[in-house]
N, C-alpha and C positions, 0 to 999 in steps of 0.2 A: 504494500500500500504506500503510495507516494505521500510524503509528509514534508512540511517546510517549517524551519525554525530560525529565529534570530538569536545568535549567541553573542554575548558580551563577555570577553575574557579580560580580567584585570590582573595586574601583577607586573613582573618584569618581563614584558612581552613585546617591547619595541627595541630595535637595534640588536636583536639576538637571533635573527633568522626565523621569526615566528610565522610571518605570512608565507614564505616559501614552504615552510613545514606544513602549514594548513593546505596549501595548494597541492602538495604531494599526497597528503591524506585524501583530499577530494578526488584526485585521480585514482588512488588505490581503492576507494570505496564507491566510485562512480557517483559522486555528489556534484550537483550543479549549483551555481550561485556566485557569491562574491566574498572577498575578504579585504578589509581596509584598516589602517590605523585611524584612531580618532582620539579625542581627549580623555576617553575612559581607558583605552588600551587597544584591543583589537576587536573589531566587530565582524561577525560572519553571518551572511544570509545563506542558508544551506537547504537544498531540496534533494530528497532521495528517499530510498526505502527506510522505513523506521529502524530496522535492525542496523543498516549501514550508518545512519546518523548516530546511533548509540555507540557503535564501534569507534567512530571517529572521536566522539567525546571522550570515551574511555582511554583512547590512545593519547589524547591531549593531556589527560590527567596523569597517566602512568609514564609516558615517555616523551616529555617536552624537550625542546632543544637544550643543549648543555648549559648555556648561560642564562636560560630563562627561569622564571619562577611563577607558577600559576597560583594566584591567591583566591580567585573565585571565577566560576563560570555561571553566568545568568542565562537561562534558556527560556525564550518566549515563543510559543507556537504562533504561526501565521499562515495565511492562505498562500498556496503555491502560486508563483508568477510565471512558471514555465520557462525557466532559464535553460539555455541550450548548451552552456559550457560553464566552466568555473574560471573566474578572473580575479586578479589583484587590481583593485581600483584605487584612484588617488585618495590620499588621506583627507580626513575632515578635520578642520582646525577651529570649529565653533563649539560653544558650550563650556561648561565648567570642567576643570581638569581633575581627573582621577589617575593621571599617568604616573607610572614609576619610571624615572629617568634611568636609562641604561648606564652601567658602570664600565669603567675602562678595564680591559682584560689583557693578560699576558698573551703573547703570540702563541698560536696553537701548533701542534705537531704537523698537521697537514700543510700549513703555510711554511713552516721551517723546511719540510721536505722539498717543497717547490723552490724555495729560495736557494737551496743547495744543489738543485738540478740544473746542469748547464744547458739542457735542452728546453727548459721552461722560459717563457718570455719575461718572467719576473726573477730570473736568476740574479742573486746578490742585490735584490732591490730592498733597501732599508725600511720601506714603508708597506711591505706586503701585509695584507690583512684579509679577513673574510667575515661572515656573519657570526662566527664563533670566537673572534678575537679582535684586538686592536683598540684604538681610541674611541671613546663614546662621550661621556660627560665633559671631558676636557675640551672638546671641539664643538659643542652645541651652542648655537646662538638663540634658537627659538624651538618651541615644541609644536607639533609632534616631531619626532626624530626622523627627518628626511634630509637628503643631501642639500637642497637649497637653503636649509636652516642650519648648516654647519660651515666650518671654515673650508670644506672641500668644494663649496659652491664656486670658488674662483678657479678650480681646475676642471676644464672640460674633458670628459672621458674620450679616450681614443676608441676606435672601432672595436678592438678586441675586448676592452673593458666594458664597453657598452653592451656587447653581445652577451657577456657573462652576467652583467647586471640585469638584463631583461629576460634571462633564461630561468624559469621557475625551478628547473631541475639542477641548476648549478648552485654550489654552496655560496657563491657571491651574488646570488640574486638579491637585489636591493641591499647589498652591503654598501652603506652610504660612504665610507671612506675609501672605496675601491680605487685603485690607481696602479700605475706601472711606470717603468722607466721612461716611456714615451710621453705620458700625459700627467704624471703626478708630481708631488713635491720631491725635492732632492736635498742632499746635504752639501754644506760648503764649509771649508776650513778657512778661518780668518786669523790674521795676526791680532794681537791685543789692541792694535790701533785701527782695526776694522778693514784692513787690506786683504783682498782675496788671495788665497794661496792655491786652492784647488777644489774641485767638486767631485761628487760621486765616489767611485772606487779610489780615485787618486787621493781624495781627501781622507778616506778611511785608512788607506795604507800609510799615509803620512802621519796620521794620528797614532797608529800603532808604533811607528818609529819614534815619535816624540815621547810617548809613554815609556818606552823601553830606555830612552835616553835620560829619563828623570824629570821631564817637564810636567807641568800641571795644565790639564786641558779642561775647559768648561764644555760640557756636552749637553745639548738640548735633548731632553727626554720626553716622556709621555706627559708629565705634569709640571715640568719646569727644568731648570738647568741643574746639573750635578757638577761638582768639581771632582775630576778623576785624576788619579796618579797610580803609579806602581805601588801596590800595597806591600811589596817585599823590599822596597827601597827606603831604608830608615832616614836617610838624609833628605829625600824628597818629602817624606811625611813631616819631618821637622820644619821644612820650609813652608809647607802648606799650613801647618799650625801657627807658625809665626805670622804669616800673611793674613790668615783668617782670625787671628787673635783668639785662638781656641787651644790653650796650652794642654788641657787634660781631658776634655770631653771625648768620649770614645767615638771613633770613626767607623761608620758602617763600611763593609766590603762587599764586593760582588765577585763570586767565584765563577770560574769558567764552566764548571760542571759540578754535579753532585759528588763525583769521585774526589775532586779537589777539596770540596767543602768537608767531606768525611776525613780526609787526611789531616785537617786542621782542628776539627771540632767533633764532639760526640753528637750524633744525630739519631734520635729514636724514630719510631714509625710515625708519630704525630708530627714531629718536626719535618720529616721527609715529605709527608703528604702536604704540609703547609707550604714548604719551599717550592714545591712543584705545582701548586694550585693556580687557578686562573687569576687569583688576586695577587699572588707572588709578593707577599710582604717581606720586610726584613724580619728575620727570626733570631732572637737572642739565644745563642748557643754556648754551652760550656766548652772552653778550649781544652784541647789535649795538651798534656805536659810535653815539653820539648818539641813543640811544633815549629820552632825556629821562626816564628813571626816576630817582626820588630816590636819591641816593648812599648813603643810610643803610639801604636795603633789604639790601645785601650789601657792607658797607664793605671796601674794599681788594680786592674780588674782581671778576673778569671774568665769572664764571658766576652763574647764578641757578637756584634750584630752582622748577620750574613744574609745575603739574598743571591738568587740566581738570575741570569739574564732574563729579561721579560719583554724586550722589544727586539725586532729584527736587527736593528742597528747594534744592540749589545752583542748579539751573536756574531755579527760580522767583525766587530772589534776583537772578539776572542778567537777568531779563526787563525790567529797567529799563535803557534804552540808555546812561544816564549812569554806570552801574556796569560798568566794563570789566575791572578788575583788583583783586582783593582779597588782602591779606595773609591767609594761613590757616596759623597756627602753632599747635602743640599747646598747649592751655590747661593749663599746669601751672606751679607755681612752679619756679624753677631747680633742677634736679637731682632733681625729684620725678616720679613716674609721671604719665601723662596722666590728667586728671580725667574720670570718666564717670558718677559718681553725682550726682544732682541736688542733694542736700543738701550734698555735699562741694564741688560747684561753687559754690554760693551762698556757702559759707563761705570757700573757698580763693581765690575770684576777686574778693572784695569790694573789694580795693584795686587790682585790675588792670583789670577790665571795667567799663563804664558800664551795660550792660544784658545780659540773658541771654535768648537764644531757646532754649527748652527743648521737650521733647516728653514725652508720657506713654508712649512705647515704651521700655522699660527696656533697658539694655545690660548683659549679663552678663559678657562677656569683652572688655575694652578692647583696642584695637589702634591703634598709631600708624600714620601713613601710611608706606608703603614708599618707599624712595628708591633710585633707580638712576641710572647714567650710561652713556653709550655710548662705548666705547673700541675703535677699529679695527672699527667696525661691529657690535660685540657688546655685549649688555647685561651690565653688572656691578652687583652689589648693593652699596649702602652700608648699607642697612637692609632686611631682609626681614621684612615684617609684614603689614599689611592686604592682602588679595587673594591672598596666597601661603600664609599660615599658617591652619590646620595641615596643608596639603597635604604628603603624604609624598614622600620621595625614595627610589626603589628602589635596592636594593643586592644584591650577590651574597655579601656578607660575613655571618658568623654573628652577627647582632646581637640576637637575641631575648633579652629580659629584661636588656639592657644599657642603662644610662642614663649621660648625661654632663651635668655641671652648668655647664660653660662657664667663663668667666673673670670677672674683677672689673669690667671695663669692657665696655660694649656687650654685656651679658650676654644670652645665649639658652641654653636647655637643649636636650637631645636625648634622644629615647626610641626604643629599638629594639624593633620588633615584627615577628616573622616576617622577611620580606625587605624591610622598610621602615624608614626613619628619619624620625621626626617631629621637626622643629625647632619649638621653641616660639616665641612672639612676642618681639619686641624688648622686653627688660626694662629695660635701661639700666645705670647704674653702681651697683654693690651697696654703696654707701657710706652709704645711708640706710635706716632701719628700714622706711619706707613702701615702698621698692623691694624689700626682702627679703620683705615681706608679699605684695606683688604677685607675686613669683617663686613663693612657696609656693602661693598660690591657683591660679595657672594651671598650675603643675607638677602639683599633686594632682588637678586636674580632668582633665588629659590622661592622667595615669597611670590614673585610674579608667576613663576611656573606652576606653583602649587595652587594658585588662585585663592589664597587665604588672606584674611584681613588683619589678623593679629589683634583681636578684640581684647584679649587678656595677655599681659606681658609679665612673665616671671623673671625676677632678678634676685641676686644675692643681697642679703640684708646689710652688707658692709657699706657704710655711708660714702666711702671714697672710691669705690670701683668705677671704672670707665663705663661699664655696662649700665650703671644707674643713669649717667648723663645721656647715654644713647636712648634709654627707655623714656626719659623725660621729653625727648624730642618726637616721640611717637604718639599716635592716637590709640589709646587703649587703657584698660584698667590695669594698674601696676600692682603686682602682688610680690611682697618680699618673702623669700624662703631662706631659712637658716641653713648655712652651708652644710652642716653634717646631717641635717634632716634630708637634704637633697641627696647626699651620698647614700643614706639609708634607703630612701625610696627608689633611687636608681637601681640598686641591687635587688630590691623587691620586685620592681617591674621587669628587670632583666630575667627574673625567674618566675614571673606571672603570679606573684604572691599579692593578695589583697587584704587578708586578715592581719591584724597587728602581730609583729614579730620583734624579737630583740635585734639590735644593730650594734655591732662592734666596729667603730669607725676610727681609723688611725691615719692621720696625715700630718702635714707640716704646719698648716695654718687654716683658720676659719673663724670668722667674726662670730663671737658668741652672744647669746641673748643678754648676758651681763656686761657686755662691752669688752670682755677679755678675749684672748686668743685661745680657741678650743682646738683639739686635735687628738684627744686620747679619751674617747667617749664610749660609754655603754648606754644605749637608748632603748626605749620600747615604744612602739607606735606603728602607725601606718601613714598613708598619704594625707590623712586629714589632720593628724596631730601626733605629737610625740612627747615623751617624758624623759628627762635626763636622769639616769639612775646611778651612774658612777663616772668619775673623771679623775684625771691626774692632778696632783697638787700644783697650784700655780707657782711659778718662779719668775724672777725678773729677767727681762731681756734688755740689758743696758745697751743703748744705741740703736735699738730696733733693727732696721734693715741691715745696718752695718754688722750687727752681731750674727745675722744669718749668713752674710758673706764671709765673715771671719769667725768660724765656730768656736775658736778658743775664747772669744769674748762671751759667747753664749754659755760655754762651760764654766767660766768664772761666775757669771750671774747665777747659774744653777747651783754651784757649790756654795755661794754665799746665801742664796735663798734657802737651801736645805740645811746648811751647817753653820750659818752665821759667821762669827769671828773665826771659828775653827776652819771654816771654808776658805777664808782669806789666807790663813797660814798655809793650808794645803795647796791652794791655787799658786801661791808663790813658790812652793816646792816643785810643783808640776811644770809651771811656766817660768823658769828661773830668770829669763831675760825680760820679763814683762812686769817687773815690780812697779815701775812708775805708772804704767797703764792700768794695772790692777787696782792701784790706789785711786785713780780717777774713776774707774768703774764702780768701786765701792762707794764713793761719794755720790755718783749719779743715782745709785740704788737708794741710798739713804735719803736723798733729796727728791727722789722720784722724777728725775729729769730724763725725758725721752726713754722711759723704762717701762714699756708695757708688760703686763703680766701674761704669761703663757703657760699652757699645759698641753703640749703636743708631742706626739710620737716622733715627728720629724726633728724637732729641736732636741729631744732626748738623745736620739741617735747622733745628731751633730755634736752634742756635748761629749758623749762617750768617745766618739771618733777623735775629737780634738784632744781629750785627756790621754788617750792611748798613743797619740802622736801619729795617727793614721792620716788625718787631714785637718790641719789647723786653719787653713784659708781655702775656701771653696772657689773654684774657677768656673763652675757651672752649677745650675740648680740641682740640689740633691747630692752633690759630689761626696760630701763627708758621710752621709748616711749610706749611699750606695757602696762606697769603698769599705765601710764597716761591715755591711751585710755580706759582702763578698769575701770577708775573712772567715766566714763560717765554713768549716771543712765539710766535704761530701759525706764522710763517715763521722757521725756525731759521737764523741767520746766522753762527753760530760753531760749528765742529766741534772746535776745539782743546780739550785738557784741561790741567789743572794737573798738575805733577809729583806723584808719590806713590811709595811703596815697597811691595813685597810680600815679607814676611820669613818665614823658617821659625820655627815656634814649637813644636817638639817634638810632644807628644801632642795639642796643641790645633790642629794643622794650620798652615795659613798665616795670617799676620797682615797685614791691610791697614792700612798706616800712612799717615795723611794729614798728617803733620807739615809736609811741604813745601807741601802745598796750603793749609793754614791760614796759613802764613807768607806765601805769595804773595797769598792773598786779602786779608790784612790790609794788605799793601803797596799792593795795587790800590785798596783803599778809601781809604787815606791819600793816595794820588796822584789821587783823584777820578776813577778810571776809571768809565765808565757802569755803573750798577747792573745793567742788563739784560745787559750783556756778562759781568759776573761771574757772574750767575745762570746763564747758558747754560754757561759754562765749568765751573761747579760741577756742574751736572747731567751734562755730558759726562764729567767726571772720575769720578763715581760709576759710571756705566755702564761706562766703560773699565776701571776697577779690578775690578769684579765679573766682567766678561767675561774679563779676563786671568787673574784668580785661578781661575776655573772651567776655563779652557783649561789652566792649569798643573797643577791637581790631576787633571784628566781624562787628561792625557798620561801619568801614571804608572799608570793603570788602563784599559788598552786594551780589556779584556773587559767593562767596565761599560757599562750602557745609556746611550746618548747622548740621554737625555731629561731635560728639566728642567721643574719646576713653579715658578711664581712666586706667592708668597703673602705675607701680612702687609699691614697697613693702608697702608704707604707706596706700595703698588702701585695706590692710587687716583689716584696721580699719572700722568696720561696719557702724559707723555713717558717716564717710567721704564719703564712697561709696554710701550709701542710700540717704544722703542729697544732694550730688552733682547730682545724677541721678534725684532726685525729682525736685530740683530747675531748673536745665537746661532743663528738659522736659517741665516744665511750661513755659519756654521762647521759646519753639519751636525747641529745639535741639534734635536730635536723639542721645541717649547716649548708648555707648557700653562698656561692661566690659569683662574680660577674662572668657573663658569657659573651654578650654582643657589644658591650660598651666598656671603656676603660674604668678601672676602679679609681683612677686618679681624677683630677679635675676635668679631664676630657669627657667624663660622664656626668658632670654636674648638671648640665642643661637638661639631660634626660630626666633626672629626678625632679628638677625644678618644675618642668612642664607638667608632670603628673601631680605634683602637690598643688599647683595653681589650678589645674583642671578640676580637682576635687574641691578646692576652696570655693569656686564659683557655683558649686552645686549645693551649697549649704549656707545658712546664715552664720557669719563669723566676722571677726575683725580682719583687716587686711594683713596684719602681722601674723604670720604663720609660725 
């Protein structure tokens, strides 16, 4: 019996070969009608036998294209119109948008095979792509995703490309970035003064020579420029660090192959899967001992950020067997956004790079490389960007027309549309005008594409954050969200939890409801409200921001805060050359001059790191804490904890007091106890204190859910995460960690948005 249906398929269904896929299914099942892109996703008008229509729908659900994701299929029966064939018809660009914007993808195996085939007309073409790989979000100017609305509109297809583009049975059918040597973009090598040196293969071969000779080359990639150099050349790496003013921050590397990466680092099944995925992020790996890598790649660290080639150009650069490992770090001056415009790269890199390998394919939306690590066999994000943005996260919460502007550091924003949350790209630290401009540009583009209005705006409650000023310039109801409540709810939403749960939130800084700096919190609550149950004893941070950049100052403040005059004496014994400065810090604390009170995990790690002599001056955010955490041995040899106290603190709940721990650690240092033993005992103490505090507060509330979420940037520490999960699970708690968003401030907007969405659905004060 002939039947007709109109199908609307929503999800990631544009830019992934979905229409050719439907065309081929229609041929397979003898179905007539049309398929087109529209502002909802893909619309199909299908006429055929009832059984055939159902078989087509089942195959769409079970075997969609590799890069696609089907969120919903809406089927409406209609009267047959008597179609004689099946056609792909022009896109419809009217109506409200429900589109999912396609993400950029690493080059696929099929394209690589063609690129290496001397008989193929795309042999050694650095921009080869198909419907299953290549640029997407980074080249889109308008929606829906069609070639006229991308940067490829300026490249007219040659006859061969046009033939593939129009052939529904070809995997490049409607591959919008389709191109070849005859008609597409090309690469060009420039001197740092902008003079042309060579194009195409000549440029690539010259870059290979330059890299082997120790030069630094800026290379235009999928989402912006990288600075590349030989990762086995210690002298070149030192020169790069000096020019970029990046003395210690670890540099990511790109390995020519999985085999080379395995020679350098330990790679488990999950790491291998992630390195080879279509997202192709940087994966933080444990280095093998005696791998002979230059120590200045990741000073003071046992880990290394590694990625594999993910563009055709990368593979062409690595076809020289003498190039095995390249530094690939974002090409930007310190603290600035990634450079992606050619003229800005020439201007901004003239004192950093020696040469520039550019292309005439424009980047419209810059994206940093995503960064992940594997903890307990699960992927956790340090940075969610290229390959993942702007893919939405589904939710059951009422988020439509709610936006969240994130925090001051590691900023991302979030946009709610229907049942989806769109996290923006990694923006960075909002301390520079250029970063704020980058935020505005990407935010307004996504808002326009989403077709949302931002009637409700969630912001951090810190009075000085840049995001507050941005929100004040917008039209919408502004809702403040406490920083650690946002972390708490972000992890809840990441695990689809809606009922109240405990939250253990550990990070470096967050403005508290009492005006002090929080960051070592045990909370209980949900998206509607929370209660603070336990926290770290406050200690002074003399000099504020300066004490964060110079952790020895923070250590002195903590020792004085915990130990009083005894702390002054011990501080002078630990920091023997700082007697004059210590006396000034003591007076600042006594007179409360620029000395905020803090109780955060990040500052605690900083202080211990400085006391142990691991890192007394930080050259990048989190350096002292990261280097301390990396002192933890793979095989834990000490289970013992230092003494501590848990005290009652009235309305603020329990107070975790580490006075005795600081005293004991100082004595151990002065008595020359092995640093690795102190580091282990310190870590064990933190976990023990948190577990005991949670057990204590939960014992008074037997009807509360025995579920706990772990969030905040300190949970990038693998030991803290694994050991907290292990111990709490043994005590009958269900423990949840982040899955799709970072536990650091890159996930703050996600939680802010959910809190704000719940706030507008009940009568409450605006202060959450």
